Backbone as numpy.savetxt, mean C-alpha at the origin, in Angstrom:
# Nx Ny Nz CAx CAy CAz Cx Cy Cz
12.61 -10.16 -9.53 12.28 -8.77 -9.31 11.56 -8.73 -8.02
11.36 -7.67 -7.34 10.95 -7.58 -6.15 10.53 -5.82 -6.02
9.25 -5.69 -5.83 8.85 -4.06 -5.74 8.21 -4.25 -4.27
8.24 -3.16 -3.54 7.78 -2.75 -2.35 6.57 -1.83 -2.58
5.57 -1.84 -2.47 4.28 -0.55 -2.56 3.64 -0.39 -1.14
4.16 0.87 -0.95 3.77 1.51 0.20 2.62 2.82 -0.12
1.67 2.49 0.46 0.44 3.41 0.49 0.05 3.96 1.66
0.09 5.23 1.58 -0.35 5.88 2.80 -1.73 6.56 2.67
-2.46 6.55 3.77 -3.93 6.80 4.02 -4.30 7.54 5.34
-5.50 8.22 5.67 -5.90 8.53 6.95 -7.28 7.79 7.16
-7.52 7.28 8.30 -8.62 6.90 8.87 -9.59 7.68 9.35
-10.67 7.55 9.06 -11.82 8.45 8.94 -11.61 8.91 10.82
-12.02 10.07 10.99 -11.83 10.90 12.59 -13.03 10.24 13.24
-12.60 9.53 14.43 -13.42 8.96 15.38 -13.53 7.52 15.19
-12.81 7.00 13.89 -12.99 5.25 13.62 -11.45 4.78 13.92
-10.75 5.71 14.87 -9.21 4.88 14.63 -9.22 3.75 15.81
-10.02 3.85 17.11 -9.86 2.61 17.41 -10.68 1.60 16.70
-11.74 1.61 16.46 -12.61 0.57 15.72 -11.63 0.09 14.72
-10.69 0.86 13.80 -9.83 0.48 12.68 -8.97 -0.66 13.42
-8.24 -0.02 14.58 -7.36 -0.86 15.17 -7.90 -2.09 15.70
-9.28 -2.18 16.25 -9.66 -3.46 16.45 -10.04 -4.47 15.22
-10.61 -3.80 14.36 -10.91 -4.75 13.13 -9.52 -5.29 12.57
-8.65 -4.45 12.39 -7.37 -4.76 11.98 -6.55 -5.95 12.75
-6.68 -5.98 14.25 -6.50 -7.01 15.06 -7.34 -8.18 14.87
-8.34 -7.90 14.36 -9.26 -9.33 14.33 -9.02 -9.99 12.63
-8.89 -9.06 12.29 -9.03 -9.60 10.49 -7.62 -9.34 9.80
-6.36 -9.31 10.33 -5.02 -8.89 9.91 -4.85 -10.58 9.35
-4.65 -11.29 9.89 -4.27 -12.95 9.33 -5.25 -12.88 8.13
-6.60 -12.62 7.97 -7.41 -13.08 6.80 -6.89 -12.02 5.83
-6.72 -11.07 6.15 -6.38 -9.62 5.20 -4.88 -10.36 4.47
-3.96 -10.70 5.04 -2.64 -11.32 4.76 -2.99 -12.56 3.82
-3.82 -13.45 4.20 -3.86 -14.73 3.42 -5.00 -14.46 2.12
-5.10 -13.37 1.98 -5.90 -12.81 0.76 -5.28 -12.80 -0.50
-4.05 -12.18 -0.31 -3.29 -11.94 -1.37 -3.02 -12.84 -2.34
-3.13 -12.56 -3.55 -3.12 -13.43 -4.82 -1.56 -13.79 -4.81
-1.24 -15.19 -5.33 0.10 -15.33 -5.51 0.97 -14.46 -6.42
2.24 -14.11 -5.93 2.95 -13.30 -6.78 2.66 -11.85 -5.89
2.20 -11.85 -5.25 2.00 -10.59 -4.05 1.97 -10.99 -2.64
2.15 -10.02 -1.77 2.31 -10.46 -0.57 1.96 -9.12 0.53
1.44 -9.39 1.40 1.25 -8.40 2.36 2.22 -8.41 3.57
2.63 -7.19 3.64 4.28 -6.83 4.56 3.30 -6.56 5.99
2.40 -5.42 6.09 2.15 -5.25 7.62 1.60 -3.65 6.97
0.48 -3.41 8.18 -0.51 -2.08 8.35 0.44 -1.39 9.35
0.78 -0.14 9.12 1.74 0.50 10.01 1.25 1.94 10.44
1.09 2.54 11.75 0.57 3.69 11.94 2.14 4.67 11.93
2.12 5.92 11.29 3.25 7.05 11.43 3.14 7.31 13.14
4.56 7.15 13.43 4.90 7.55 14.69 5.89 9.11 14.56
6.91 8.84 13.61 7.65 10.06 13.10 7.95 10.26 11.87
7.69 11.53 10.98 7.77 11.57 9.79 8.19 12.90 9.47
8.95 13.31 8.41 8.79 14.77 7.84 8.10 14.87 6.80
6.95 13.66 6.32 5.88 13.95 5.33 4.81 14.61 6.19
4.15 15.65 5.37 3.26 16.67 5.81 1.71 16.24 5.22
1.97 15.15 4.10 0.33 15.10 3.22 0.44 13.56 2.73
0.94 12.58 3.70 0.95 11.26 3.30 -0.17 10.42 4.12
-0.59 11.08 5.00 -1.79 10.03 5.63 -0.98 9.79 6.75
-1.71 9.01 7.88 -0.86 8.33 9.41 -0.68 7.18 9.17
-1.59 6.60 8.30 -1.33 5.02 8.03 -0.54 4.59 6.97
0.46 3.48 7.00 0.97 2.99 5.56 0.85 1.27 5.55
0.48 1.01 4.41 0.25 -0.69 4.25 1.28 -0.74 3.38
2.07 -1.72 3.48 3.27 -2.20 2.84 3.27 -3.43 2.16
3.15 -3.64 0.77 3.17 -4.79 -0.08 4.34 -5.42 -0.81
4.27 -6.53 -1.22 5.28 -6.81 -1.96 4.79 -7.56 -3.04
5.35 -6.98 -4.38 4.92 -7.59 -5.64 6.14 -8.05 -6.34
5.99 -9.26 -6.86 7.28 -10.31 -7.71 7.56 -9.13 -8.94
6.70 -8.57 -9.51 6.94 -7.96 -10.91 5.77 -7.01 -11.15
6.19 -6.20 -12.01 4.83 -5.14 -12.59 3.52 -6.18 -12.89
3.98 -7.21 -13.42 2.60 -7.83 -13.45 1.96 -8.21 -12.34
2.57 -8.20 -11.54 1.49 -8.36 -10.16 0.21 -7.20 -10.28
0.73 -5.76 -10.68 -0.48 -4.90 -10.56 -1.42 -5.47 -11.21
-1.51 -6.18 -12.46 -2.76 -6.74 -12.98 -3.28 -7.92 -12.34
-2.66 -8.46 -11.55 -3.07 -9.82 -10.94 -3.93 -9.31 -9.74
-3.37 -8.25 -9.11 -3.98 -7.38 -7.85 -5.32 -6.72 -8.65
-5.47 -6.13 -9.60 -6.59 -5.64 -10.43 -7.77 -6.65 -11.00
-7.19 -7.75 -11.35 -8.15 -8.79 -11.35 -8.81 -9.29 -10.22
-8.15 -9.56 -9.07 -8.56 -9.84 -7.97 -9.34 -8.91 -7.32
-9.14 -7.98 -7.25 -9.69 -6.81 -6.88 -11.29 -6.63 -7.72
-11.25 -6.81 -8.79 -12.42 -6.94 -9.82 -13.66 -8.18 -9.21
-12.84 -9.16 -8.38 -13.74 -10.29 -8.58 -14.57 -10.09 -7.25
-15.93 -10.06 -7.24 -16.48 -10.02 -5.94 -16.38 -10.85 -4.99
-16.25 -12.03 -5.47 -16.11 -13.32 -4.66 -14.80 -13.27 -4.21
-13.96 -12.89 -4.41 -12.40 -12.96 -3.76 -12.24 -12.42 -2.38
-11.78 -13.07 -1.70 -11.61 -13.01 -0.51 -10.75 -11.84 -0.13
-9.80 -11.31 -1.07 -9.25 -10.23 -1.13 -10.25 -8.73 -1.38
-10.91 -9.06 -2.31 -12.01 -7.81 -2.33 -12.96 -7.98 -1.14
-13.14 -8.82 -0.73 -14.40 -8.81 0.55 -13.66 -7.97 1.50
-12.33 -8.57 1.82 -11.56 -7.84 3.31 -10.97 -6.42 2.77
-10.68 -6.11 1.51 -10.59 -4.78 1.20 -11.51 -4.00 1.29
-12.74 -4.48 0.87 -13.97 -3.44 1.23 -14.43 -3.05 2.63
-14.04 -4.15 3.50 -13.98 -3.53 4.70 -13.08 -2.70 5.44
-11.88 -3.08 4.76 -10.68 -2.06 5.22 -10.94 -0.47 4.85
-11.46 -0.37 3.34 -11.65 0.98 3.02 -12.79 1.73 3.58
-13.96 1.09 3.98 -14.73 1.42 4.61 -14.12 2.42 5.92
-12.86 2.23 6.47 -12.24 3.07 7.77 -11.63 4.14 7.09
-11.31 3.88 5.69 -10.57 5.13 5.04 -11.19 6.61 4.85
-10.49 7.69 5.01 -11.05 8.96 4.91 -11.12 9.19 3.55
-12.54 9.16 3.24 -13.24 9.26 1.54 -12.70 10.88 0.87
-12.32 11.81 1.68 -11.96 13.10 0.88 -10.99 12.98 0.16
-11.48 13.44 -1.37 -10.72 13.33 -2.17 -9.39 14.29 -2.46
-9.69 15.41 -1.33 -8.45 16.26 -1.15 -7.53 15.59 -0.06
-8.05 14.45 0.65 -7.42 14.43 2.02 -5.88 13.68 1.80
-4.89 13.55 2.81 -4.05 13.09 2.62 -3.87 11.48 2.56
-2.87 11.35 1.30 -2.57 9.87 0.75 -0.94 9.90 0.12
-0.94 8.63 -0.16 0.84 8.66 -1.00 0.60 7.13 -1.49
1.26 7.02 -2.66 1.82 5.72 -2.93 3.02 5.63 -3.75
3.93 4.84 -3.07 5.36 5.08 -3.92 5.55 3.62 -3.86
6.16 3.48 -5.00 6.47 1.84 -5.58 8.06 1.94 -5.83
8.67 0.95 -4.84 10.30 0.94 -4.59 10.76 -0.08 -5.14
11.79 -0.18 -5.67 12.54 -1.02 -6.42 13.87 -1.52 -6.00
14.40 -2.57 -5.45 15.68 -2.46 -5.08 16.93 -2.08 -5.90
17.78 -1.50 -5.30 18.93 -0.58 -5.94 19.43 -1.55 -6.96
19.83 -3.11 -6.63 20.76 -4.03 -7.44 19.83 -4.18 -8.68
18.84 -4.09 -8.61 17.87 -4.32 -9.81 17.46 -3.15 -10.57
17.69 -2.15 -10.14 17.16 -0.68 -11.05 18.42 -0.60 -11.98
17.98 0.29 -12.99 18.87 1.08 -14.10 19.50 2.11 -13.41
20.54 2.39 -13.33 21.12 3.64 -12.51 22.66 3.97 -13.23
22.40 5.23 -13.81 23.95 5.65 -14.80 24.36 6.74 -13.47
25.75 6.64 -13.72 26.35 8.07 -13.41 26.12 9.13 -14.26
26.12 10.18 -13.93 25.75 11.40 -14.73 27.13 12.17 -14.79
27.91 12.04 -15.90 28.92 13.25 -16.16 28.46 14.68 -15.78
29.34 15.24 -15.17 29.15 16.69 -15.09 29.61 17.56 -16.05
28.63 18.22 -16.58 29.08 18.90 -18.10 28.38 20.54 -17.78
28.75 21.05 -18.45 28.26 22.42 -18.71 27.07 22.65 -19.78
26.16 23.13 -19.19 24.75 23.25 -20.20 25.12 24.17 -20.90
24.24 23.84 -22.46 24.54 25.07 -23.33 23.96 26.47 -23.39
């Protein structure tokens, strides 16, 4: 199994260039901090979208299974893990407004998903 996780967010206004510099200096560190069963794919800025409230930035991750959510959670709670350290630095750039734009999407490959044909029928 393979899951793609897309998380959207905004960076604090006025911190966009600092965030870009931080990421350029720390992206290898960020990628290498992911625990087994998980993978950093990349962090992207939105160029074109029809979505209005998903934030301007997207981080993409790959998880081998749903169990990887638990692996990430354990790693996040370990204050000595490199993952927790680098993510604390990253989230310092994020817009903390609880009503701000954000998104979280979990994608599963079509060939691994349970998909059924739905027969057209009249509703009672």
